[in-house]
N, C-alpha and C positions, 0 to 999 in steps of 0.2 A: 202406363209406364212400360217402356221396353225393356224386354227380358232376352237374356242370351239364348241362342239357338242350341239345341242338342247336337253335338257331333257323334255319330252312332259308332259304338264299339262292337265287338263280336258279341260279348256279354249282353249288351243291350238289344242286338238283333234277335238273340233268342228270346228274350223276353217280349219283344214287339211281335215276332212271330206267334208266339203263344196266345197274346193277346187278340191277334188278329183272328186267329181260329176260334175265339169265343171263350178261352180260359180266362178265369178272374185272375186278378193280380195275387189274391191271397192263395189261390191254389197253386200258382207258379212258384210262389216264395216257400209255399209248406212242402213242395216236393224236395226242397233241400233244407228242412228245418235244422237250425243249429243246436236246438236244446238250450244251451246256455249262450246268452248274448252280453256283451258289455253294455251297461246301461249308464255308467258314470265314470269320470277318470280325471285324476289330476297328475300330470306327468312329473315324474322325479326330476329334481335337480340337486347337483352338488351345492352345499352350504359354502358361500365364499367367506374370505377373511374380511378382518375389520377395516383392512385399507381399500375395500371396494367402495364405489361412489354411493351405494345404497345400503342401509342397515338391512340385517337378516329379519329382524323383528321376532327371533326366537332366541331361548336361552342356548348356552352351549352344551349344557348337561341337564338330563331330566333324571330325578330320582325320587322314588317313592311318590309319584305324582300320576294323575289322570289326564290324558288328553281326551277332550270332548269335542267331536266336530259334527256339523251338519252338512248333508248334501242333498240336492235335488235330483233324483234319478229322472231319466227320459222315459223308459218304458218300465211298467210294474210286472208284477207276477206273483205266484203263491210262494216262491222260495227265493232266497238270495245268498250270495257269498261275497265276503270282502277281500280285497287284495292289499297286502302289506308289503312295504317296500324298504330294503336296506341296501339299495342300488349302489350307495356311494360310501357306505360304511366300511370301516377297517376292523370291526369287532362283532361278534355276535349279539344280537339284541335279544332280550328276554320279555316276552309279553306275559304278564302275570294273570291278566284276565281281559276279557273283551266281551262287550256287550253291544247289541243294536236293537234298535226300536223304530216305530213310525211316529212321526211328530204330528200331532193333532193341529190342524190348521187353526190359526188365529190363537191358541193358547200357549203353543210352545212345548206343551207336556207330552211325554212319551205315552202314546195311546196303548192301554192294556199291559203296560209295564215293558222293560227292555227283555230281549231274549238273549240267553247265553251264547256266545260264539266258540265253536270248538275248531281244533286243528289236529286231524287225525284221531278224533275221539277225545282229545285232551283239551282242558281249558287253558293250559300254559302253551307257549310256543316259543321256538328258538329260531330265529331268522339268521341265516348265516351272511357273513359279509359279502357284499355284492348281489345278493339273492332277494328274490321276492316270496311271499307265501300265500296261498289261496286257502281260505278257510273251508270247512265243511258247510254244506247247505244249511240254511236257517230257514226253517218253516215260519215265514213273516209275510202275510199278503199284504202287498203294497199296490196301490193304484198307480197308474201313469201319472208322471209329473209330481209325485208327491216327495216329501222331505223324509229322510232317515237320519237318525242321530246314531254315531259310533263312538262308543268310548272305550279306551285301553288304558289299563292301568300298568305302569312300569316300576316294578318292586326295586330294581337294581339300577346303580349308576349307568345312565345310557347317554353317551354322547350323541348330539344332533349333527349327523352329517349328510342326511338326504332329507329335502324337504320339497314343497312346491310354494315358491315365495308369495305369489298373488293369488291367493285363493277367492278374493272378493266375498268372503263370508267370514264372520266372527266365529272363531273358536275359542276354547277355553283350557288352560292349563291349571289344574286345581291340586291341591296337596291331599296325599293319601288316595286311598281305593275309593273312588266316588262313581265307578263305572254303572252301578246299579240306579243311580239316580234318576228320578222320574220328572222332576220339576227343571226348569231351565236353569242353567248356571247364572249366579248373580256375581258382580264384581265384590270382592271383599279383600281383606289382608292376605288371605290364603290362596288367592286365584289371580291369574292375569289372562288378558285377551290376546289373541294374535290373529292376523288375517292370513298366515301361511298354513299350508297343510302339512301336518306330520304323520308319518308312516302310512296313512290311508292314501293308497294310490289308485284303487279302482274299486267298483261295484258291479257284480254280474248278477244277471236274473234269469231264471229258468222259464222258458216259455214253450208253450205247445202251438203257438200261432203262426208259425213260419216266419218268425220275426227276423230282422237283419239289423246290422248296425253301420252307420257312417261315422267314420272318424275324421276329425278336422285337425290337420298339422299346420301350425301356425305359431305367430309370436304375440307380443302384447295386444294387438288389435283383436285376436282371437281370445286371448287369454282375458280380456275385459278390463284393461287397465284403468279406463275411466268409466266403467259402468257403475251404477249406484251400488253401494254396499249392501250385502244381504238382501238384495231384490232379484237375483237371477236374472239379469238384463244383458248379458253378453248376448252377441249375435247368435252363437250356437244354442244358447238357451231358447230364443225366439224360434229358431229353426225346429228345435226339438219339439216344441209345442205345435208346430206345424205338421211334423211327421208322425208324432205319436198315435193319431187315428189311424195311420196306414201300417201300424206295427213295424215302424222303423225307430230304432234308437239312434241318438246322437251322442258321441263322446268327444270332449274338448282336449285336444292333445296339443293345446297352445301354451307356449312358454314365454313370459315377457322377456325380452332381450334375445330371443332365439334367433339363430341365423341359419342360412342354407349351407354355407360353405365352411364356417369356423364355429368353433366353441364360443359361447358368449355367456350369458347367465343360464345356460345349459349346453349339452352337447350339440353338436351340428345335427343337421336333419337326417343325414344318412346313418351317423352313428346311433341314432334313436328310432329310427324307422321301425325296425323290427319290434322293438319292445313295446312302442307307443302306439303302433298301427298294425302292423301284420299279424302279431301274435295275439291280439285282442279277439276274443271269440265273437263270431257272427259278423266280422268286418267284410263288407264286399265292396266298399266304395271309400276312397278317401279324397277329402278336399284339401288342396295345398295352397296356402296363402303365405308364403315365405319370401324374403329377399330384402325388403325395405331396410333392415337392419345392416345386411351385407353392403348395401349401397352408402348408407348413411353414417355408420360408425366411424369409418377411416376419417382421421383429422379431428375427432371429437375426444373429450376425456375418456371416453371408452376404449379408444384405440388411437392414440394420438400419433403414432409412428406408422400406422398401416397403410398401404396403398389401397386405393379402390379397386374392386375386382373388374374383371373384363366381361363383356357380354358372353364371350365364348365359355369362360369359366362357369358363369351361372347357369347357362343353357345346358352345358354338359353336366351339371349336377342335377337339373331337372331331369335330363334324360336318364341318366343312372337310377334316379328314385323311381321314374316310371317302369325302367326295366325291372327293378326289384319287385315293384308291386305286381305287375303283369306277370312275373313268374310264380306269383302265389295266388293268381286269379282275382286280383282286386284292381277295379277300375280307378283311375286317377283323373280328377277334375281339376283344373288349374284355375286359380283366381288372380285376377289382375291386382297391381299393387295401387293403393287408393292415394290420392292427392295429399301433399304434405308441405306446401309452401308457407314459410314462416313458422315451422314446427318449433315447439318448446321455447317460447319467447320468455326472457326474464330468467332463464335457468342457465347454470353452467353448460348446458348442451344446446345453446342457441344457434350453434353452427351446424346443427344436425342437417338442415336443408342447405344446399348450395345450388344454383342453377345447373352446374355440371352433374350433379347427383341426380337432380330431376331428369336430365336429358337421358341418363343411363335407365331410370326407371321408364321412361317412355319406351325405349329400345327393348326392354324386358317385357313390357306389356304388349307391344306389337308382337314379340315372338310368342308369347303366351296364346294371343288371339289367333295367329295365322301360321304358325308353324305345323299344326296338325299332330303335334306329339301328344297331347293331351286327349283322353276320350271325350272330354267335354269342357266348356270354359264357362266361368261364371265372371262377368264383367263389372266387379266391384267398383272399379275406377269410374266408369260410366254411371254407377248408382249414387255415388257420393259427391261427385264432383260439382263445383259451382258452374252454371252453364255459361255465365258471362267471363269467369276466370277459372278455367279448367285445370289450373294447376293448384288452385285451392280447393278446400273441402267447402261445401255449402254450409253456409252459416247454421242453418236449423239442425244439421247433423253434426256439428262440430262440438265436442266436449269443452272447447275453450283453448286448447293447446295446439291446435291446427295439425294435430297427428292421429289422435285417437278419437274415433266417433263417440258420442254421448250415447244415452239410452235411446233417443229417437233415430239417432244413425244406426245403432245397433239393429234395431226393429227393421229400419229402412233396408239394410243389407239381407237380413232374413227373408223378408217379404218379396225382395227384388228376385230371388231365385225361382227359376221356373222348375216346378218340381218334376216335370217331364225330363230335365237334365239328370235328376237324381234316380228317379223311378219312372221309366218310360211307361206312359198308359195310364198315369194318375191325375196328370195336369187337368184333364177336362173337368175332374170332380173336385178341384180344389177350390174352396170358396175364397181363399186369400188371394189367389191369382185373379179370381173373378171380381173381387172388391177392387183390386189395384186398377183394373181396366176401366172401372167405373169412377174413379176419381178424377 
């Protein structure tokens, strides 16, 4: 399978020179060990009103309840800390108690019991409006790609103003303080499930291995809108599995409905770039796959009176994003927008695709590939399109809605990436790339 060539950035050149001189990749990265790196993420979104097209799937207020969530980290370590968000809240939130534990594979049980999470040495925490909070380090050895469970007890009436809508993972809201529970939560009259993320926006891991993090700034395709529930089958999950042996974490900054230029089901890309990417510890690279909602929302029920963006407006936003990332020493890898002819058939959004929208997508993709603005390019359009009908997604990758890839499509996206694009010098040792060549 053909893979995208690397466009060498100054940072890449330094790595390549060191590798040519005989220095190992691990030694090069260890020279700038971040200590703590982001290993998992769920980007915060403001909770929308009842008049929006999609339900929130969360209660408006939590009170004397425990929120229990499971997350699969990318890199492991001996200590971790959690990040909680009140980004869009209007009042201070009180955390009565928080616990974290490693999930035993197969059983769902918390191995060796959960550990108490403290904040500044206290078991209780207050998160101010618009703020986030990082916990104290928790001594909890966790392997790469393992699952952890985080439980938070909310003793006071707590309005739900901030969430991550499509977590693709079943979480639970249960009555009372159940934060110390070891067994998996079961459905009963005092509990209900949700696939949204509440409060928990990040997990960080302490590492002494010279690890780094790659962030992925995207929309519902990155967020995994059609990936199997509870399976961790988004394309960033598959990429994380490829990169973990190289001590590289992957954090998913995808938001379903996200846009480059405008607020949608989350704030626009530039408004959240610092919080979701540049401020994440250990981030040295960001993959940007955004723009299809900017192109396709106008004229639909999402934005019935909006005008389509111009190519110049979109490319100007990409350039500004790149400038801000470069100012912080972060490489930016552009990803082309995937085929979507016939998207969302039989739904109120069946006019999401129009020929003129596709024409703009092709122009954007041409700019991403050939402008030289990005440090490197991943051509996801080429990886997923039907060879006979290039405006359509290949059937074997299509989830069925002609917009979002299914599990096989997500795996194909991750496998398509030449790791030399992300980390120059390791591609030759990458068995996934070798296997692709043999197919």
